[in-house]
Wavefront OBJ file of the C-alpha trace (Angstrom):
o trace
v 10.540 -9.425 -0.508
v 14.186 -10.294 -0.199
v 15.291 -7.107 1.856
v 13.934 -8.935 4.849
v 16.322 -11.804 4.542
v 19.160 -9.184 3.631
v 18.737 -7.512 6.450
v 18.448 -10.374 8.831
v 21.881 -11.325 7.680
v 23.500 -8.235 9.156
v 22.000 -8.742 12.409
v 19.001 -6.472 11.818
v 15.991 -7.433 13.964
v 12.790 -9.282 12.637
v 10.913 -6.407 13.591
v 13.128 -3.780 11.865
v 13.537 -5.869 8.851
v 9.718 -6.145 8.461
v 9.431 -2.548 8.871
v 11.650 -2.135 5.618
v 9.066 -3.778 3.525
v 6.583 -1.542 4.898
v 8.856 1.625 4.195
v 9.097 0.255 0.577
v 5.142 0.183 0.225
v 4.817 3.824 2.002
v 7.527 5.000 -0.475
v 5.590 3.372 -3.140
v 2.364 5.561 -2.231
v 4.204 8.552 -1.949
v 5.785 8.103 -5.400
v 2.313 7.313 -7.257
v 0.732 10.320 -5.196
v 3.165 13.170 -5.815
v 5.536 12.263 -8.640
v 2.769 11.922 -11.498
v 1.900 15.580 -10.945
v 5.883 16.640 -11.581
v 5.696 14.012 -14.667
v 3.030 16.389 -15.718
v 5.093 19.833 -15.448
v 8.666 18.299 -16.609
v 7.417 15.741 -19.104
v 6.355 12.056 -18.120
v 8.781 10.312 -20.451
v 11.889 12.592 -18.995
v 10.595 11.819 -15.353
v 10.246 8.150 -16.257
v 14.134 8.023 -17.438
v 15.240 9.683 -13.905
v 13.280 7.544 -11.811
v 14.178 4.532 -13.824
v 17.843 5.704 -13.580
v 17.605 6.089 -9.919
v 16.603 2.528 -9.499
v 19.771 1.920 -10.884
v 21.773 3.815 -8.568
v 19.558 2.917 -5.666
v 20.438 -0.911 -6.304
v 24.190 -0.045 -6.042
v 23.322 1.871 -2.726
v 21.469 -1.214 -1.532
v 24.707 -3.448 -2.153
v 26.325 -1.216 0.386
v 23.616 -0.696 2.779
v 24.518 -2.962 5.975
v 22.664 -1.049 8.832
v 19.047 -0.373 9.505
v 19.266 3.253 8.752
v 21.100 2.673 5.254
v 18.241 -0.026 4.430
v 15.545 2.219 5.754
v 17.052 5.121 3.319
v 17.188 2.747 0.358
v 13.804 1.164 1.063
v 12.050 4.575 1.035
v 13.699 5.864 -1.734
v 13.336 2.812 -3.671
v 9.659 2.709 -3.030
v 9.306 6.167 -4.140
v 11.099 5.669 -7.154
v 9.053 2.618 -8.353
v 5.661 4.229 -7.325
v 6.810 7.312 -9.433
v 7.215 5.025 -12.479
v 3.987 3.425 -12.107
v 2.190 6.623 -11.715
v 4.164 7.815 -15.050
v 3.081 4.655 -17.150
v -0.250 5.525 -18.538
v 1.128 8.926 -19.562
v 3.833 7.841 -21.508
v 1.663 5.106 -22.772
v -0.784 7.587 -24.099
v 1.868 9.835 -25.534
v 3.329 6.959 -27.390
v 0.135 4.855 -28.716
v -2.584 7.260 -28.260
v -5.755 7.079 -26.222
v -7.982 4.766 -28.441
v -6.816 1.469 -27.041
v -5.217 2.501 -23.525
v -6.881 0.477 -21.445
v -5.548 -2.786 -23.369
v -2.136 -1.277 -23.851
v -2.024 -0.730 -19.906
v -3.305 -3.809 -19.252
v -0.745 -5.592 -21.150
v 1.746 -3.379 -19.541
v 0.841 -4.043 -16.179
v 0.710 -7.651 -16.966
v 4.180 -7.831 -18.189
v 5.649 -5.587 -14.899
v 3.559 -8.426 -12.519
v 5.212 -11.319 -14.567
v 8.675 -9.525 -14.169
v 8.138 -9.247 -10.269
v 7.199 -12.683 -10.142
v 9.892 -14.401 -12.108
v 12.342 -11.486 -10.985
v 11.872 -12.670 -7.108
v 12.125 -16.176 -8.035
v 15.481 -15.622 -10.194
v 16.775 -13.535 -6.992
v 16.161 -16.408 -4.779
v 17.959 -18.901 -7.141
v 20.822 -16.726 -7.471
v 21.153 -16.772 -3.517
v 20.984 -20.027 -3.440
v 23.794 -20.425 -6.025
v 25.898 -17.802 -4.653
v 24.955 -17.486 -0.933
v 24.644 -13.857 -1.060
v 22.408 -11.198 -2.670
v 24.951 -9.438 -4.670
v 24.496 -10.931 -7.927
v 20.682 -10.828 -7.718
v 20.854 -7.095 -6.784
v 23.397 -6.379 -9.721
v 21.068 -7.883 -12.113
v 18.048 -5.754 -11.117
v 20.481 -2.873 -11.506
v 21.284 -4.233 -14.929
v 17.557 -4.588 -15.910
v 16.899 -1.095 -14.639
v 19.698 0.318 -17.042
v 18.352 -1.308 -19.861
v 15.052 -0.117 -19.311
v 16.275 3.400 -19.355
v 18.250 2.485 -22.703
v 14.654 0.804 -24.063
v 12.599 4.287 -22.762
v 15.626 6.256 -24.630
v 15.080 4.054 -27.791
v 11.334 3.833 -27.968
v 10.868 7.516 -27.198
v 12.953 8.763 -29.922
v 11.547 10.881 -32.972
v 11.898 8.714 -36.332
v 12.746 10.695 -39.220
v 9.893 11.700 -41.698
v 10.192 9.996 -44.888
v 8.339 11.699 -48.054
v 6.431 9.307 -49.664
v 5.667 10.585 -53.453
v 1.988 11.343 -54.308
v 1.101 8.816 -57.254
v 1.109 10.677 -60.214
v -2.485 11.550 -62.604
v -0.888 9.135 -65.483
v -0.454 5.890 -63.350
l 1 2 3 4 5 6 7 8 9 10 11 12 13 14 15 16 17 18 19 20 21 22 23 24 25 26 27 28 29 30 31 32 33 34 35 36 37 38 39 40 41 42 43 44 45 46 47 48 49 50 51 52 53 54 55 56 57 58 59 60 61 62 63 64 65 66 67 68 69 70 71 72 73 74 75 76 77 78 79 80 81 82 83 84 85 86 87 88 89 90 91 92 93 94 95 96 97 98 99 100 101 102 103 104 105 106 107 108 109 110 111 112 113 114 115 116 117 118 119 120 121 122 123 124 125 126 127 128 129 130 131 132 133 134 135 136 137 138 139 140 141 142 143 144 145 146 147 148 149 150 151 152 153 154 155 156 157 158 159 160 161 162 163 164 165 166 167 168 169 170 171
């Protein structure tokens, strides 16, 4: 969790910096519990797009967050948006692929999310080492979230129906 050392560089105490990690977790649980039902009412894909775009905006907020209060606001909101996305993945996957192989599909999805988290954190650390600040890492996170919005939009669009002529009796 890079939010802890990010906060510490602005003179925020160790205790408060650690609390930020907890706020992300609390927000994540809240997002998982409450946003899935909202997705059922407004459409899971639509809410997933909104929440993923919110992650773009929240990363931009993070760039300007230098006090405990602004970082706490970021942490809680980031956790809610992230948890909401996680709660919506099964519904969106089922609407795109059906439920026949949903277990395998979600397994692959969550493995890719885990790998992205593992690799993303390492890349963020490397970028910090190279640039001695978190701005590039945070902007990369915002860019990845924005690309996710674009890919969700592309993946969810309806393809035009192509009429296939029926074979004639004489063929």
